[in-house]
N, C-alpha and C positions, 0 to 999 in steps of 0.2 A: 390690574391691567398692566401687562409688560411692556417695555419699549422695544418695538420691533427693530428699531435701529442699533442699538447697542446691547452686545451681548452679555449674557449673564456673567456676574463676577464669578470666576472660577473658585471653587473650594479652597480653603486654606489648609496646608498641612499641619499635622497634628504634632503638638510638641509632648513629648516624653518628658515632663519635669523631673521626676525621679532620676532618670539616666542624667539629665542636664546637670543636677545638683551633684549627684554622686561624681560625676566628671569634674565638676567646679572645687568640690572638697579634695579631688586627688591632684588638681592643679595648685591648689592652696598648699599642699604638702610639698609639691615640687618646688613651687617658689621660695617656700622657706628654706628648703634645702640648697637651694641655688644661691639665695643669700648667704647662708653659713658657710658654704664651701667657698664663695666667692670672698668673703672676709677672711676666712683662713687662708686663703690663696694669697690674698693681697698683703696680708700681714706677715705671713711666713715666708713668701718667696720674693716679694718685692719690697717688703719691710716699709709699706705704705701704711699711714693711719687712713683706714676707710672711714671709721666713725668716729669714735670718740678717743683721740689722743690724750695725754695727761690734761685733765681739765676738759674745757669745752672744745668740741670737735666740730666737724662738718654738719652733724644733725645734733648739735647741742650735747646734751649728755646722755644721748642715745647709747644704747648697747647692741651687742650681736643679736641678742634674744628680741629686743624690741624690734630690729631692722627686719629679722625674720618674720616676727608676728605682722608687722607692717606689710611686708610682700604677702603673706596669706591673706590679711585682709583684703588686700588689693585684688586678689585673685577671685575671692568671694564678691566683692563688689562688681568685678566685670562678669561675674555669672549672674548676678542680678540684673545687671544692664543688659546682657544680651536677652535674656527671658523677657523683660520690659520691652525692648526693641522687637523681638520676634512678635509678641502679642500686640504691638500697636503701630508699627510702621511698615512701610512698604521697602523692601530691599534693606532688611534689618543687618545683613552681614555688611553692607557697605557703610552704614553709618556706624556699626561698631568698629571696624576699620580704622574709621577717622578718629573717632573717640580714642581708642586705644593708641593710636599713632600720636595724637597730640598729647596725650597725659604722659606718653613715654618722652617725648621730647621735653616736655615741662620738666619731668624728674631728672632729665639729663642735664638741663640747665640749672636746677637747683643748687647744685654744689658751687657753681661759679659766681654766686652772689655773696659766697664767704669769703674770709681773708686767709684760708688755709693753704698751705703749699701746694703747686701746681700738680705734682704728682698725686696727691691726695684727691684733687678735684677731678682730674682726667680719669683716675681709677673709678672714682666712686659714679663719674657719670657713665663710664663703660658698665660698670655693674647695674646701673640702673636700665641701661639699654638692653643688657641680656634678659633683665627680669620682664621688662615690657615686651620683648619678642617672645618668650616663654609664655607668659601669661596670654599674650594676644593670640597666639597660634594653637596653644592648648586649648582655650575657652571656645575659640571659634570652631576648631574641629570637633568638640564636644557636644557642640551647639547642632552642627551639623548632622551628627550621628544620632541626635536625640530627635530631630524632625522626621516623621513619618509620613509619607503621601498620603493625602486626604482619601478616605473610601469613597467613591463615587457611586452612589446608588442607580442602578440601570433605570431607564426611564420606562415607566409602566404605560402600556398604552390601554385605553378601555376595550375589554373585550366587547365585540358586537352581540347583540342579543342572538340567540340560537334561530336558525332559519325554521320556519315552519311551512 
């Protein structure tokens, strides 16, 4: 028996997982390239030790390749997170925005717990901001494009018996 006072739950949109993960993979490539270009720009133009100055740097003994790989992994984790949120929570984009926003702030604050020079800390925080914004906007855009409206079946009415 249905509850006459509560309307039925509207059908949920359909998630095209293949499209979501293809976009997530593309986002991972873009994030890795942002990391590489950002490091090259910081070191080449501003002469800032972004990751690993001689010896241990802002990210320990990290290198440009590891930083780019970390950015790509972050994009794939964001893709997995948005898929999980779409399948399990109401208003998944709102929750995703909060998680990505707070993760970006944490990544921006991480360089400031080191003893490196201020230029290195500020530049790395800025690079992390750009990465967070890129990953967040690209993955949320891909997720929106991977959602399809639900297919609503028309209500069928029972046909009355033929008149005799």
